[in-house]
Structures are given as C-alpha cells and as structure tokens.
Rosetta silent file (secondary structure, phi, psi, omega in degrees, C-alpha in Angstrom):
SEQUENCE: XXXXXXXXXXXXXXXXXXXXXXXXXXXXXXXXXXXXXXXXXXXXXXXXXXXXXXXXXXXXXXXXXXXXXXXXXXXXXXXXXXXXXXXXXXXXXXXXXXXXXXXXXXXXXXXXXXXXXXXXXXXXXXXXXXXXXXXXXXXXXXXXXXXXXXXXXXXXXXXXXXXXXXXXXXXXXXX
SCORE:     score description
SCORE:     0.000 S_00000001
   1 L     0.000   13.289 -178.103   25.946   -9.211  -21.763 S_00000001
   2 L   -70.716  -18.676  178.892   27.171   -8.284  -25.233 S_00000001
   3 L   -81.845  -18.297 -179.826   25.835   -4.710  -24.853 S_00000001
   4 L   -87.348  127.943 -175.858   28.020   -4.053  -21.776 S_00000001
   5 E  -107.692  126.793  177.787   31.537   -2.951  -22.741 S_00000001
   6 E  -108.756  127.551  175.810   34.562   -3.672  -20.571 S_00000001
   7 E  -128.152  129.896 -176.750   37.810   -1.711  -21.183 S_00000001
   8 E  -128.959  139.835  169.843   40.843   -2.241  -18.980 S_00000001
   9 L  -135.862 -169.495 -172.242   44.212   -0.562  -18.744 S_00000001
  10 L   -68.204  -24.265 -175.839   46.956   -0.422  -16.111 S_00000001
  11 L  -105.797  -18.066 -177.683   45.210    2.096  -13.838 S_00000001
  12 L  -161.008  164.764  170.285   41.507    1.309  -14.104 S_00000001
  13 E  -110.480  132.534  177.382   38.654   -0.796  -15.452 S_00000001
  14 E  -114.867  126.175  179.144   35.919    1.011  -17.409 S_00000001
  15 E  -118.951  120.795 -179.816   32.495   -0.580  -17.717 S_00000001
  16 E  -106.900  123.347 -176.457   29.971    1.065  -20.063 S_00000001
  17 E  -115.666  121.150  176.503   26.321    0.114  -19.532 S_00000001
  18 E   -74.510  147.205 -176.974   23.691    1.223  -22.051 S_00000001
  19 L  -122.281  148.233  170.574   20.540    2.742  -20.625 S_00000001
  20 L  -100.044  144.851 -179.042   17.000    3.114  -21.937 S_00000001
  21 L   -69.292  136.363  175.436   15.219    6.360  -21.351 S_00000001
  22 L   -98.011   95.078 -167.244   12.660    6.264  -18.575 S_00000001
  23 H   -61.321  -39.173 -178.261   10.107    8.556  -20.175 S_00000001
  24 H   -61.001  -48.143 -179.527    7.908    9.212  -17.130 S_00000001
  25 H   -69.015  -38.900  179.400   10.802   10.475  -15.032 S_00000001
  26 H   -60.672  -48.374 -179.776   12.364   12.336  -17.962 S_00000001
  27 H   -65.370  -39.296  178.713    9.129   14.181  -18.717 S_00000001
  28 H   -61.379  -50.126 -178.605    8.507   14.918  -15.025 S_00000001
  29 H   -70.765  -29.794  173.931   11.928   16.414  -14.448 S_00000001
  30 H   -63.579  -45.495  176.102   11.821   18.288  -17.745 S_00000001
  31 H   -60.262  -46.140  179.125    8.554   19.902  -16.612 S_00000001
  32 H   -61.712  -39.775  179.709    9.978   20.733  -13.188 S_00000001
  33 H   -65.763  -42.410  177.902   13.111   22.242  -14.760 S_00000001
  34 H   -64.400  -42.386  176.878   11.080   24.396  -17.130 S_00000001
  35 H   -61.122  -43.296  179.360    8.831   25.610  -14.307 S_00000001
  36 H   -61.484  -43.740 -179.276   11.904   26.434  -12.207 S_00000001
  37 H   -65.096  -44.276  178.869   13.516   28.393  -15.064 S_00000001
  38 H   -63.940  -44.970  179.832   10.347   30.384  -15.822 S_00000001
  39 H   -64.859  -38.160  177.891    9.742   31.175  -12.143 S_00000001
  40 H   -64.878  -43.512  176.655   13.369   32.230  -11.687 S_00000001
  41 H   -62.750  -42.863  177.963   13.130   34.569  -14.686 S_00000001
  42 H   -60.769  -43.607  179.486    9.866   36.004  -13.407 S_00000001
  43 H   -63.937  -41.319  179.320   11.387   36.612   -9.940 S_00000001
  44 H   -62.686  -42.988  179.005   14.464   38.301  -11.474 S_00000001
  45 H   -65.803  -42.246  179.724   12.289   40.636  -13.545 S_00000001
  46 H   -63.014  -43.096  179.932   10.074   41.443  -10.531 S_00000001
  47 H   -65.361  -41.310  179.614   13.134   42.250   -8.340 S_00000001
  48 H   -60.654  -40.679 -179.807   14.656   44.393  -11.093 S_00000001
  49 H   -66.454  -40.363  179.701   11.412   46.384  -11.345 S_00000001
  50 H   -64.622  -44.929 -178.180   11.268   46.890   -7.555 S_00000001
  51 H   -69.014  -36.282 -178.793   14.884   48.119   -7.381 S_00000001
  52 H   -68.179  -34.088 -177.352   14.475   50.372  -10.437 S_00000001
  53 H   -74.597  -26.989 -176.756   11.360   52.000   -8.981 S_00000001
  54 L    76.478    1.643  178.320   12.986   52.840   -5.657 S_00000001
  55 L   -97.993   90.351 -175.152    9.699   52.035   -3.911 S_00000001
  56 L   -83.551  -19.315  177.880   10.733   49.346   -1.454 S_00000001
  57 L    83.987  -14.984  179.613    7.608   49.576    0.704 S_00000001
  58 L  -132.737  160.606  176.831    9.520   49.359    4.016 S_00000001
  59 L  -122.334  152.514  171.980   11.940   51.595    5.872 S_00000001
  60 L    52.301 -116.303 -174.982   15.049   50.915    7.924 S_00000001
  61 H   -64.476  -37.070  178.727   14.981   47.641    9.852 S_00000001
  62 H   -64.188  -35.804  177.540   12.062   46.219    7.923 S_00000001
  63 H   -65.600  -42.059  177.415   13.971   46.690    4.661 S_00000001
  64 H   -62.791  -43.020  177.599   16.957   44.809    6.127 S_00000001
  65 H   -63.686  -38.343 -179.926   14.711   41.959    7.314 S_00000001
  66 H   -63.491  -41.879  178.304   13.100   41.774    3.893 S_00000001
  67 H   -65.390  -40.243 -179.985   16.524   41.408    2.195 S_00000001
  68 H   -64.442  -43.849  178.463   17.573   38.700    4.717 S_00000001
  69 H   -65.121  -40.043  179.277   14.404   36.693    4.047 S_00000001
  70 H   -62.183  -40.373  177.442   14.854   37.189    0.314 S_00000001
  71 H   -65.157  -42.410  175.955   18.413   35.832    0.537 S_00000001
  72 H   -61.316  -44.904  177.824   17.255   32.754    2.433 S_00000001
  73 H   -64.202  -38.814  177.708   14.534   32.110   -0.103 S_00000001
  74 H   -62.714  -40.382  178.838   17.024   32.621   -2.946 S_00000001
  75 H   -65.370  -45.509  178.099   19.390   30.044   -1.437 S_00000001
  76 H   -61.612  -40.701 -179.625   16.553   27.522   -1.037 S_00000001
  77 H   -66.258  -41.338  178.071   15.355   28.220   -4.569 S_00000001
  78 H   -63.135  -43.252  178.502   18.895   27.779   -5.975 S_00000001
  79 H   -61.263  -45.208  178.744   19.256   24.472   -4.065 S_00000001
  80 H   -60.939  -45.687  177.948   15.936   23.197   -5.433 S_00000001
  81 H   -61.433  -37.727  177.286   16.968   24.121   -8.986 S_00000001
  82 H   -63.779  -42.454  179.323   20.299   22.373   -8.561 S_00000001
  83 H   -66.755  -41.909  178.114   18.626   19.153   -7.425 S_00000001
  84 H   -64.632  -40.603  178.461   16.107   19.210  -10.270 S_00000001
  85 H   -61.493  -45.117  179.481   18.947   19.909  -12.749 S_00000001
  86 H   -63.558  -43.703  179.536   21.001   16.949  -11.461 S_00000001
  87 H   -67.571  -34.460  176.795   18.019   14.575  -11.618 S_00000001
  88 H   -64.061  -45.025  175.615   17.165   15.756  -15.116 S_00000001
  89 H   -60.681  -39.149 -178.942   20.740   14.999  -16.249 S_00000001
  90 H   -59.707  -46.580 -178.447   20.516   11.611  -14.518 S_00000001
  91 H   -84.031  -11.136  177.798   17.430   10.585  -16.500 S_00000001
  92 H   -82.692  -25.575 -175.098   18.600   12.193  -19.732 S_00000001
  93 L   -62.138  145.577  179.606   21.798   10.070  -19.978 S_00000001
  94 L  -100.964   -7.632  178.427   21.902    7.225  -22.496 S_00000001
  95 E  -153.561  159.870  178.971   24.678    5.259  -20.758 S_00000001
  96 E  -122.963  129.993 -177.916   26.252    4.722  -17.385 S_00000001
  97 E  -116.448  128.398  176.900   30.038    4.404  -17.089 S_00000001
  98 E  -108.732  128.735  176.868   31.680    2.791  -14.084 S_00000001
  99 E  -111.620  117.401 -178.987   35.365    3.490  -13.455 S_00000001
 100 E  -104.929  104.429  174.351   37.046    1.025  -11.064 S_00000001
 101 L   -98.190  174.961 -179.831   40.302    2.471   -9.717 S_00000001
 102 L   -65.742  -35.401 -174.462   42.448    0.920   -6.976 S_00000001
 103 L  -108.584   -9.016 -175.326   41.167    3.338   -4.318 S_00000001
 104 E  -155.054  159.595  174.183   37.725    4.415   -5.597 S_00000001
 105 E  -115.385  126.478  179.058   34.703    3.600   -7.720 S_00000001
 106 E  -114.880  127.101  177.041   33.387    6.384   -9.967 S_00000001
 107 E  -109.677  122.333 -176.568   29.859    6.200  -11.397 S_00000001
 108 E  -126.948  133.681  171.145   29.248    8.588  -14.312 S_00000001
 109 E  -117.403   92.235 -174.192   26.128    9.270  -16.358 S_00000001
 110 E   -73.486  146.855  174.306   27.472   11.463  -19.172 S_00000001
 111 E  -140.891   85.894 -174.970   25.381   13.997  -21.016 S_00000001
 112 L    58.089 -123.192  178.376   27.679   15.571  -23.584 S_00000001
 113 L   -85.448  -12.495 -179.847   30.008   17.763  -21.495 S_00000001
 114 E   -92.084 -160.041  177.692   27.571   17.707  -18.587 S_00000001
 115 E   121.909  170.096 -177.816   26.340   14.761  -16.576 S_00000001
 116 E  -104.266  125.939  178.844   26.259   13.354  -13.094 S_00000001
 117 E  -126.339  129.576  175.917   29.506   11.978  -11.591 S_00000001
 118 E  -133.070  139.677 -179.492   29.766   10.436   -8.152 S_00000001
 119 E  -113.922  146.041 -177.895   32.806    8.900   -6.469 S_00000001
 120 E  -136.320  132.892  177.609   32.906    6.239   -3.789 S_00000001
 121 E   -76.565  135.889 -178.866   35.851    5.076   -1.661 S_00000001
 122 H   -60.676  -24.418 -178.531   36.438    1.274   -1.831 S_00000001
 123 H   -60.971  -24.916 -174.867   36.734    1.220    1.972 S_00000001
 124 H  -116.878    6.168 -179.332   32.961    1.748    2.249 S_00000001
 125 E   -88.482  128.456  177.634   31.636   -0.073   -0.846 S_00000001
 126 L   -86.428  165.256  173.752   29.777   -3.340   -0.143 S_00000001
 127 L   -60.071  151.201 -179.383   29.770   -6.301   -2.523 S_00000001
 128 L   -72.817  148.976  176.765   27.376   -5.956   -5.440 S_00000001
 129 E  -150.713  164.480  177.389   24.008   -7.719   -5.276 S_00000001
 130 E   -91.945  127.191 -177.868   20.747   -7.929   -7.198 S_00000001
 131 E  -109.703  115.983  179.443   17.955   -5.903   -5.608 S_00000001
 132 L   -62.620  -27.323  179.502   14.398   -6.980   -6.571 S_00000001
 133 L   -61.723  -45.825  178.706   13.041   -3.518   -5.563 S_00000001
 134 L   -91.476  -14.708 -174.750   15.079   -1.809   -8.285 S_00000001
 135 L    56.111   44.669 -178.730   15.367   -4.941  -10.474 S_00000001
 136 E  -155.654  174.069  175.122   19.047   -4.028  -10.925 S_00000001
 137 E   -75.990  137.814  177.686   22.517   -4.426   -9.479 S_00000001
 138 E  -135.442  160.340  165.385   23.097   -2.342   -6.359 S_00000001
 139 E  -138.969  157.238  178.025   25.835   -1.728   -3.818 S_00000001
 140 E  -101.064  136.726  174.753   25.728   -0.074   -0.452 S_00000001
 141 E  -120.278   93.366 -171.620   27.978    2.850    0.321 S_00000001
 142 L    68.153 -119.441  177.868   27.625    3.178    4.068 S_00000001
 143 L   -99.319    3.264 -177.933   23.860    3.554    4.452 S_00000001
 144 E   -93.873  125.720  176.470   23.304    4.736    0.847 S_00000001
 145 E   -92.821  124.852 -177.592   22.009    2.163   -1.683 S_00000001
 146 E  -115.244  111.429  177.547   23.373    2.883   -5.166 S_00000001
 147 E   -81.751  148.738 -178.949   21.664    1.178   -8.145 S_00000001
 148 E  -127.715  133.699  174.705   23.659    0.463  -11.313 S_00000001
 149 L    61.634   55.584 -174.493   22.178   -0.147  -14.766 S_00000001
 150 L   -58.647  -28.801 -174.631   18.555    0.445  -13.795 S_00000001
 151 L  -102.496    9.904  178.257   17.192   -0.409  -17.246 S_00000001
 152 L   -72.765  144.022  172.626   19.179   -3.572  -17.906 S_00000001
 153 L   -63.577  156.066 -172.696   17.231   -6.798  -18.427 S_00000001
 154 H   -59.247  -39.981 -178.423   17.455   -9.175  -15.484 S_00000001
 155 H   -65.882  -39.907  177.200   19.735  -11.722  -17.251 S_00000001
 156 H   -68.516  -37.140  178.408   22.248   -8.999  -18.231 S_00000001
 157 H   -63.523  -42.285 -179.886   22.111   -7.530  -14.711 S_00000001
 158 H   -68.014  -35.741  175.354   22.850  -10.919  -13.180 S_00000001
 159 H   -66.157  -41.986  176.501   25.727  -11.496  -15.606 S_00000001
 160 H   -62.352  -43.008  178.407   27.164   -8.064  -14.727 S_00000001
 161 H   -56.849  -47.457  179.000   26.721   -8.868  -11.036 S_00000001
 162 H   -63.073  -40.066  178.745   28.695  -12.106  -11.403 S_00000001
 163 H   -65.743  -45.790 -177.701   31.470  -10.386  -13.339 S_00000001
 164 H   -68.053  -44.861  178.296   31.854   -7.497  -10.890 S_00000001
 165 H   -67.679  -36.200  177.227   31.735   -9.629   -7.757 S_00000001
 166 H   -63.566  -31.834 -178.148   34.079  -12.195   -9.309 S_00000001
 167 H   -86.977  -41.279 -172.356   36.577   -9.467  -10.044 S_00000001
 168 H  -105.925  -22.973  179.973   36.306   -7.211   -6.969 S_00000001
 169 L  -135.731   66.792 -173.810   34.803   -9.423   -4.237 S_00000001
 170 L   -65.327  -25.344 -177.746   35.976  -12.961   -5.112 S_00000001
 171 L   -92.740    2.044 -176.989   35.340  -14.352   -1.600 S_00000001
 172 L   -84.546  129.450  173.574   31.793  -12.976   -1.381 S_00000001
 173 L  -124.301  123.203 -178.367   28.933  -15.456   -1.555 S_00000001
 174 L   -70.860  139.021 -176.627   25.392  -14.134   -1.639 S_00000001
 175 L   -76.956    0.000    0.000   23.120  -15.678    0.978 S_00000001
C-alpha cells in the first residue's frame, strides 16, 4: 500500500490512488471521440452550405418540421459526444483522488485542468467492500455501484479496503 498516498487536514482526508492505463478502453474511446469530432465538423460544414445556398428543399411547415427534427438530433448528438468525452477522460487519467469530507465523498480522476469529478452524500454511501467482478474496492451509492482503484493489485485493494472501512465504517463487518 506504499503507492497509495494519504493526506489529512482539519477539513478532509485526501487519498491518491495511482492507476494504470487500460489500453483497450483508452483506444476505443479515443476512436469514438475522433469519429464524433469528424462527424460533427462534417455536419457543421454541410449545414453551412445548405444555409448559404438558400435552397432548403422544403417550404413553410415542412421547413419548420425539418428544423425541429434537426434540433432534436443535434441535442442527441451533443449528449452522445458529452458521454464519450467523459469516458475518454475517465480512462485517460493516471490517478484517482478521493476526498473524504464530513458530509460528502468526492471521487476525482484528474486530467490536467479537466477530468471527471463526482460527489456522493455520506447519507447514501454504503461501507466499502471488495467486488470480485471488478477486482477492486467498490461502494454502493443507492443503487449505483462505484468502483475505486480499478487497476490496483488485489493485496493493495484489500489493504485500502481495510483502511477505509476502519476509518469510516468501524462497526461494519463483511459477511
């Protein structure tokens, strides 16, 4: 557990967990992100050409319906791009930082100034446990299972599990 860094001050505990790159996921999401960016650029150029030409192909009500459908597709396309972007940042990060405050748990995967940050209220966080499916430490937040330190070796994950449960759930005994 020497690679995991614990820093504590009066308001929070900070736990830094090193991560190894998962190349398959990283390459997959990099490809999806590039495809999304190229397709978005192509669509923007195509729309610009249509508007510049003035030849919309429909009149009146059909033109309005076409714009409404285009807006719905644009929203779905933006949402897809946002999800791919977040997953790419998730797999690009080299470390995971856990911030334990009195009222919340914050899980951060920094990527320079970017990165994925998620916050969880302590009222809904379950005790930490080892999940053989992920081969890592997990906690439940309501019905959501949140893995921590996915690339840690099993012995380090179990040591982290003991430290976190000993500190935040001292009366919890795993069945």
